[in-house]
N, C-alpha and C positions, 0 to 999 in steps of 0.2 A: 408505310407498309413495309412488312417484314419479307423482303424478297428472298426466295431460295436461290442457291447458287450450287452447282455441281462443282465438287472439287476434283482436282486431278492435275497431273503434269509436274515435272521437276521445277522447282524454283530456280532462279537465274544462278545462284551460287552452286546449287547441286548440279545443274547442267554443266557449268564450267568444270566442276570437280570430275563429273562423269567423263568428260572428254579427256582430262589429264590422266585419269585412270586408264581409259582405253589406250592412250599413247604409251603409257608405262607398260601395259600388258603386251602391246605390240612389240616393244623393245625386248621384253622378256621372252616372247615367243621367237623372236629373232635370234637373240643369243643362246637361249637355252634349248630351243627345239631345232630350229633351221641350222643353228651353227653347232649342233652336237657332232662330236668327234666320229660318231658312227655313220655320219652321212658323207665322209670323205675318205679318200685313199690315204693311208698312213695315218688317219686320225688328225690330219692337220687341217683346220678349217680355212686357214689363210693361203696355203700353198698347195694343199691336196686337191685332186680332181673330185668333183661331186659324183657320189655313187646313185644318187636318186633325185626326185624332184625337189624334196627339201633342201638338199645341199644346193641344188641349182637356184632356188630361190635365195638362199643366203648369199651367193655370189652377186645378187642384184644390187648389193651395196647399201649405203646408209639410208636411201630413200624408202627402202622396203619396209622397215619397222614403223615408219611414219604412216605409210599407206595402210599397213595392217591395223594400226590404230584408228585411221579414218574409217576402214571397213567395219571394225568393232563399234565405232561410235554410231554409224548408220544402223547396225543391228540393235544396239542398245536403244537408240531413240525410237526405232521403228516399234520394238516391243512396247515402249513407254507410251507411244501414241495409239497403239492398238488397245492396250488396256484401258487408257483414258477415253477413246472414242467409243469403246464397247459399253463403258460405264455411262457415257453421255446418252448413248442409244437407248439406254433403259432395258427392262427385263423382257419386254415383248417385241413383236414386229411394228415398225413404225407405221406402215401404211394401214394396218388393222387398227391400231391405237387412233390415228387420226380420223379414220371412218368411225370408230365408236364414239370419239368426242363430238363429231358432227351430228350424230344421231341424238346423243344425250342433250346437247345444246338446243336442237330443234325441238325436242320434247320438253325443254326448260327443266331438265332434270340436273340442276347444277351440283347437287350433293353427290349425285351418281357420278358426274363428271370429275369432281374433286377427288372422290375415292378412286377412279380409274386413274388419275394422275399420281396419286400416292402409291398405287400398285405398280404403275409403270416405272416411275422415278426417271431420272436422267434429265438431260438439258431440255429436251422438247416438252416433257411433263411439267418441267418447272415453268416454263413459259406459258404454256396453257393454264396452269394452275393460277398464276398472277393475273392473267386475263379474265379468267372467271371470277376470281375474288373482287376484282375492280368492277366487273360487270354487276355482280350482286350489290356492291357498294353504291354505284351510282343510280342503281334502280330505286334505291330508298332515299336518295338525296333530291328533294324537292327544290333545292336552291339553284339547281342547274338546269339549263335547257338542254334538249336533245342533242344539239351540236356540240355543246361543251362536254356531254357525257361521252359522245363518241371520240372526241379528242383525248379525253381522260383514260379511255379504254386503250387507244392507240398507243399513248405515252407509257401506260403500264407494261404493254406488250414490248414496246421498243426498249424500255429500261431493262426488262427481264432478258431480252435477246442480247442487249449489250453486255450483260454480265456473263452470259454463255459463250458468246462467240470467241472471245480472247482465250478461254480455256481450250476450245476445240482446235484453235490454230497455234496454240502455244508450242514452241520447239520445232515447229515445221520448217522455220528458217535454217535450223542446224542441218536437217536432212537435205534441203534444197542446196545449201552451201556446200555440203560434202560431194553433192552431184557434180558441182563445178570444180572444186579444188582437188578432187580425186583424180580427174583427168589431167588437170594442170600438174600436180604433183608427179603423176605417172610420166607426163611429158618431160618434165624436168630430169627425171631419172633416165629416160630415154636418150635425151640429149647428152647428159653425162656419159652414159655408156657408149654412145656412138663416138663422142670425142676420144674416149680411150681406145676404141676400136681403130679409128683412123690414125691415131698417134702411134699405135703398134705397127700399122701398115707403112707409115712413113719413117719408122725408125731405121737407122744405118745399118747396112748389111741385110741379113736374112730377117724377114719379119718376125716378131716376137707372137708366135701362135697363142701362147698362153694368155698374154695380154689381149690379143685379139678376140679370143674366145671369152675372156671375162668381160670385156666391153660389150660385146654382142649380147651375151647373157644378161648383163645388167640392164641393157636397153630393153630386151624382150620381157624380162620378169616385171619391171617397172610398168611397162605398157599393160601387161596382163593384169596386175593387181589393181592399177589406176582405172581401167575400164571395168573391171568387176565391180569395184567400189562405186563408180559412178552409175553403173546399170542397176545395181541394188537400190541406190538413193533415189533414182529416177521412178523405178517401179514403185517403192513404197510411198514416194511423194504423191505420185498420181493417184495411187489407190486411196490414200487418206484425204486427199483433196476431194475426190469423188464422194467418200463417206461423209465428209463434213458438208458438201454441196447438198447432198440428200437431206441431212438433218435440217440445214438452214431452209431448204424448201418446205420441209414439213412444218417448221415453225411458222413460215409465212402462211402456208395454206391454212393451219389451224387458227392463226391470229385472224386471217381474213374471214374465216367462217364465224368466229365470235363476233366480229364488228358487223359483218353483213346480217346476223341474226338480230343483233341490237337495232340496227338500222331499220330492219323489218317489222319488229314487234315492240321495240323499247319505246319508252316515253320520256 
């Protein structure tokens, strides 16, 4: 059986390359934009006092470009998942498509159902298409009993579904991982910043206010970017997980309708 499969998602090597590119862009933003001389008094990024938020972020230290890279990674893969899931969803509304398929199958209009699948496209349509093709095939196969035919239809639906689900969930692990390590990386920057701050306070003689300010700045900036990265990752992950669950439920519902119709009227 020539099973259709919806394409989409970055291959593994492209995903790894995309993460590296995001990290390099993060370093470029840190050095070229945040570290611009115009953001500091006297044009000195290392010793000058920051004049704006960009300069303050630069004072956050070496963890900041990594966190920026993580944030860009989340945005990149969120865009990739959005495009892929929209493609998997097909050209029309899922609930209307499932209702139409149910009506066509009940009327035994299999050609109309196949035409609807070809028009809808996407993962759901591919699964339904394979189920209908197998339905038509077993109807003409007199060598199988009814129970064997039901099993054959179920197997065709399961095989088609197994081809689609990995594509739907592909690269979701990157987003979920960024939700965790974004906070952890921000925490590392926070700890480093607080160490510098307490080191300034414990210095002999008068406390080094510049070192104290730098340490506190590093702690707060890393916390901010780390939480922002994790927040975006969690929001995107939950949104895409919900969309995947909706498509999976629609696959199960349509597959159940095909099997139920055959059990009711098939031979």
